[in-house]
C-alpha positions in Angstrom: -0.1 -0.3 0.2 0.8 3.6 -0.1 1.8 5.5 2.9 0.6 9.0 3.3 3.0 11.5 4.7 2.9 15.4 4.9 6.5 15.5 2.9 4.8 14.1 -0.4 4.6 16.2 -2.5 1.0 17.6 -3.1 -0.8 16.3 -6.6 -1.1 19.3 -7.7 3.3 18.8 -8.1 2.9 15.5 -9.8 1.5 16.7 -13.1 4.4 15.6 -15.0 4.6 11.8 -14.8 8.0 11.3 -13.1 8.4 10.3 -9.6 10.8 8.8 -6.7 9.2 6.0 -5.3 10.7 4.9 -1.4 10.1 1.6 0.4 10.2 2.3 3.6 9.9 -1.3 4.4 12.9 -1.7 2.9 14.5 1.4 5.3 13.6 -0.4 8.2 15.1 -3.9 7.0 18.6 -2.7 6.5 18.0 -0.6 9.9 17.6 -4.0 11.6 20.3 -6.0 9.6 22.8 -3.3 10.1 21.7 -3.1 14.4 22.3 -7.0 13.8 25.9 -6.7 13.0 26.6 -3.6 15.3 25.1 -5.0 18.0 26.1 -4.3 21.0 27.4 -0.9 19.6 24.0 1.7 19.2 22.8 2.4 15.7 22.5 5.9 14.5 21.3 6.4 11.5 22.5 9.5 9.1 20.1 11.1 7.4 21.7 14.3 6.0 20.9 15.8 2.2 17.4 14.9 2.4 18.4 11.4 3.4 20.7 11.2 0.7 18.0 11.8 -1.5 15.3 9.5 -0.3 13.2 12.1 2.1 15.1 12.7 5.6 11.7 12.8 7.5 9.7 9.7 6.6 13.7 8.1 6.5 14.3 8.8 9.6 10.5 7.8 11.1 11.6 4.3 9.4 15.2 4.1 10.9 13.6 4.9 14.6 10.7 2.3 14.5 13.4 0.1 13.1 15.4 0.3 16.3 18.2 3.1 15.7 19.1 4.7 18.7 20.0 8.4 17.0 20.3 10.4 13.8 23.3 12.0 11.8 22.7 15.2 10.2 25.4 17.1 8.2 24.0 20.7 8.9 22.0 22.7 11.5 18.9 23.4 9.3 18.4 19.8 8.8 18.1 19.0 12.6 15.6 21.7 13.1 13.7 20.4 10.1 13.6 16.9 12.1 12.8 18.7 15.2 10.0 20.8 13.2 8.7 17.4 12.2 8.4 16.5 16.0 11.4 14.4 15.9 12.5 13.7 19.1 15.3 11.4 19.1 19.1 12.3 19.6 20.3 14.4 16.6 24.0 14.5 16.2 25.3 17.6 14.2 28.2 15.7 12.2 30.7 19.5 11.7 31.0 21.7 14.0 28.0 24.1 13.8 29.0 27.6 13.7 29.1 30.0 16.4 26.3 32.3 15.0 24.4 28.9 15.1 24.7 27.9 18.7 21.7 29.4 20.1 19.3 27.1 17.6 21.2 24.1 18.7 20.6 24.5 22.0 16.9 25.8 21.6 16.6 22.6 19.0 18.5 20.0 21.5 20.7 18.9 18.9 24.0 17.1 19.6 26.7 18.9 18.5 30.2 18.1 17.0 33.2 20.3 18.9 36.6 20.8 17.5 37.8 23.9 18.2 37.7 26.4 21.4 35.8 29.0 19.8 33.1 26.8 18.8 32.7 24.7 22.6 32.9 28.2 24.4 30.0 29.6 21.9 27.8 26.7 22.9 28.8 27.4 26.3 27.9 30.9 26.2 24.3 29.7 24.4 23.5 27.6 27.4 24.4 29.9 30.0 22.1 32.1 27.9 19.4 30.1 27.5 19.6 28.7 31.2 20.4 25.6 30.4 21.4 22.4 31.9 24.4 20.8 30.8 24.5 20.3 27.3 25.8 17.5 25.7 28.8 17.7 22.7 30.8 14.9 21.0 34.3 15.9 20.6 35.5 15.0 16.9 39.6 14.4 16.2 40.7 13.6 13.4 42.6 11.0 12.6 43.6 11.0 9.0 40.1 12.1 7.1 41.9 15.9 7.3 38.3 17.1 6.6 37.5 18.5 9.8 38.1 17.5 13.6 40.9 18.5 15.9 44.8 17.2 15.2 45.3 14.5 18.0 47.4 16.1 19.8 44.8 18.9 20.7 42.4 16.9 22.3 43.4 16.5 25.0 42.9 20.2 25.7 40.0 20.6 24.0 38.5 18.0 26.3 39.7 20.1 29.4 38.3 23.1 28.1 34.6 21.2 27.9 35.2 20.5 31.2 35.8 23.7 32.0 32.4 24.7 31.1 30.1 23.5 33.4 27.3 23.9 30.5 28.7 21.6 28.4 29.4 17.7 28.9 31.6 15.8 27.2 29.6 12.8 25.8 31.5 11.4 23.1 35.3 11.2 21.3 34.8 10.0 17.5 36.4 10.0 14.6 35.8 9.3 10.8 37.2 6.5 8.4 38.7 7.8 5.0 39.3 4.6 3.2 37.5 1.9 5.1 35.5 1.3 1.7 38.7 -0.2 0.7 38.9 -3.3 3.4 42.5 -4.4 2.2 44.0 -1.2 2.8 45.9 -0.8 6.0 45.1 3.1 6.7 42.3 2.2 8.6 44.3 0.6 11.2 46.3 3.5 11.5 43.5 5.8 12.0 42.1 3.5 14.8 45.6 3.2 16.5 45.8 7.5 16.6 42.1 7.1 18.3 42.9 4.9 20.6 46.2 6.7 21.3 43.7 10.1 22.0 41.3 7.8 24.2 44.1 6.7 26.4 45.2 9.9 26.7 41.9 11.1 27.7 41.2 8.4 29.9 44.7 9.2 32.0 43.7 12.4 32.3 39.7 11.6 34.0 38.3 12.9 31.0 37.2 9.6 29.5 33.2 10.5 27.4 31.2 7.7 28.2 30.5 7.4 24.2 33.2 6.4 21.3 32.4 6.0 17.9 34.6 5.4 14.4 32.6 3.4 12.0 31.0 4.5 9.6 28.8 2.2 6.8 31.9 1.1 5.3 33.7 0.5 9.0 30.7 -1.4 10.3 30.5 -3.5 7.7 34.2 -4.6 6.5 36.4 -3.6 10.6 34.6 -4.7 13.6 37.0 -3.2 15.7 36.0 0.3 14.7 32.0 -0.4 15.8 33.1 0.7 19.5 29.7 2.1 21.5 28.0 3.2 18.2 28.2 2.9 14.7 26.9 5.8 11.9 24.8 3.8 9.8 24.6 6.0 6.3 24.2 4.9 2.5 23.8 1.0 4.1 20.8 1.9 5.3 19.8 3.0 2.2 20.2 -0.5 0.8 23.4 0.5 -0.8 26.9 -1.2 0.2 29.1 1.2 0.2 31.3 -0.4 -2.1 30.5 -3.0 -4.9 32.9 -5.1 -3.2 30.6 -5.3 -0.1 27.6 -6.1 -1.2 28.0 -9.2 0.0 28.6 -7.7 3.4 25.0 -7.7 4.9 21.4 -8.3 3.4 20.7 -5.0 1.9 17.3 -4.1 -0.2 17.8 -0.7 -2.0 14.9 1.4 -1.1 14.9 3.8 -3.8 13.1 4.0 -7.3 12.9 6.1 -10.3 10.1 6.0 -12.4 8.3 7.7 -15.4 6.0 7.2 -17.9 6.0 7.9 -22.0 4.8 11.0 -22.6 5.3 10.5 -26.7 6.2 8.2 -29.4 7.4 8.2 -33.0 8.7 6.2 -35.7 11.6 7.1 -37.3 13.4 6.0 -40.4 17.0 4.2 -40.4 19.6 7.2 -40.6 17.6 9.6 -38.6 19.9 11.7 -36.0 18.6 12.4 -32.6 18.6 15.1 -30.0 21.0 17.8 -28.9 24.3 17.4 -31.4 22.5 14.8 -33.4 25.3 12.0 -32.7 22.8 9.2 -31.9 22.1 7.5 -35.3 19.4 5.0 -35.8 20.9 2.1 -38.6 17.2 0.6 -38.3 13.9 2.2 -38.3 12.9 2.4 -34.9 10.3 3.6 -32.3 11.4 6.2 -30.1 10.0 7.0 -26.6 10.2 10.3 -25.2 10.4 10.5 -21.0 9.9 13.1 -19.4 12.9 13.5 -17.1 16.2 15.0 -18.2 19.2 16.3 -16.3 17.7 18.8 -14.5 15.9 16.2 -12.2 19.6 14.3 -11.3 19.7 11.8 -14.3 23.7 12.9 -15.7 23.7 13.9 -19.2 26.8 12.1 -20.2 25.1 8.7 -18.7 23.5 8.3 -22.4 26.8 8.6 -24.1 28.2 6.0 -21.4 25.7 3.8 -22.5 23.1 4.1 -20.1 20.1 1.3 -20.5 16.1 2.2 -18.7 13.9 -0.9 -18.4 10.7 -0.8 -20.7 8.6 -3.2 -21.3 10.6 -5.5 -19.4 13.2 -5.2 -21.4 16.4 -3.1 -21.0 16.4 -0.3 -23.9 19.0 2.3 -24.8 19.1 6.0 -23.9 18.9 7.5 -27.6 21.0 10.8 -28.0 22.2 13.4 -25.5 19.8 13.9 -22.4 18.0 17.3 -22.1 17.6 19.2 -19.4 14.0 17.8 -19.0 13.9 15.1 -21.4 15.5 12.1 -22.6 14.5 9.5 -25.3 15.0 5.8 -25.6 15.7 3.6 -28.8 13.0 0.5 -29.4 14.2 -0.9 -31.9 11.4 -2.3 -33.9 8.9 -3.2 -30.6 6.2 -1.8 -30.3 5.7 1.6 -27.1 2.9 3.2 -26.1 2.3 6.5 -24.6 1.9 5.8 -20.8 4.2 2.9 -20.4 6.1 2.8 -16.9 9.7 3.4 -17.2 12.4 2.2 -14.5 15.3 4.5 -14.5 16.6 2.9 -11.3 14.3 0.1 -9.8 13.2 -3.2 -10.9 10.7 -3.9 -13.8 9.7 -7.7 -14.9 12.5 -9.8 -13.6 15.4 -7.1 -14.5 17.1 -4.4 -12.6 19.1 -1.6 -12.9 21.2 -0.1 -10.1 22.4 2.9 -9.2 25.8 0.7 -8.6 25.4 0.5 -11.7 24.9 4.2 -13.1 27.7 4.7 -10.8 30.0 2.6 -12.1 29.3 4.1 -16.2 30.0 7.5 -14.9 33.2 6.7 -13.1 31.8 7.8 -9.9 29.6 6.4 -6.5 26.1 5.6 -5.5 25.9 8.2 -3.5 26.0 10.6 -5.8 23.3 9.4 -7.8 20.9 9.1 -5.3 22.1 12.2 -3.8 21.3 14.0 -7.3 17.9 13.4 -7.9 16.4 16.7 -7.7 13.7 18.1 -5.3 10.8 18.7 -8.3 11.1 15.2 -8.7 8.4 13.7 -6.3 9.2 11.2 -3.9 6.1 8.8 -2.9 6.6 6.7 0.1 5.5 2.9 0.1 4.8 0.7 3.2 4.0 -2.9 3.2 
């Protein structure tokens, strides 16, 4: 059945027959499976970037229903969106909020990451101004990703800075793994060793926090020693393995399908050339189906040149010619096709399947970019059951 959520776009915005289907049952199954692997560690489901393109609020609810302990976001704004939807579970902001955002973090009850004295002091002031009690923060240490986080040699001083503020409480120490999706690379072990050295220093100083976390989806699946007290499951919660080689590490089911319907059909003679640049030439008379989705919706323009295919009438069909901003064409050869026929760009149809991982392989990228890139003008429909 189709579940009704206020986050779904209204019918007036679903005139164009193009949509995403998100199977919340698959989200729940994936969270249960990941929690089983992580146990006894807690599971935090990452719902940043609008739930990796799936819809943050419905995904968050499904994940929490399935046993997730908390949620992760990249931005304060993403956290306040969850709060506005009535979600009161722990929400970790994965990068240190700008100092000016500290009052919003405190009022929304988000859990901030910290790694600078300025960020720590701003949060302490915001808590004091609000008259709130001790406010939990997570200290992030950079063990080798080199994106954000405190240098290992600075972590103890920052933990002491937190302890100096009666308004704050150090609830966790954490790090992020740079290359856990390559399970044979020793760098992850080196990162964890640096992390453990920092943890030992905090422990010796009497500042060890109650929670320690390091594992992302790849760490969870490939490096059991990274699981610690909490794991942060992102892409795996959506049924997509962090790397193709990890597809057998867990029983995951993709939650997202991208679909449309044929809006126009024409028969063209051999030799006809299609779309911008006229680079696609027909070798035989063919039926051409026009589909109302394009690169403005997240179907990369270069997918056609990379051999991209869709499912139509139960078979794989070649995308014909350059993908345009709002539409693309499909070469049916001599096979019949009709206006209204369902086109599956990502997902299953009659036993055939096209995956986000397939797109990523063709385009020399990762499946994360594919699902996150599906545009906001493509309405999301939520299935449950």
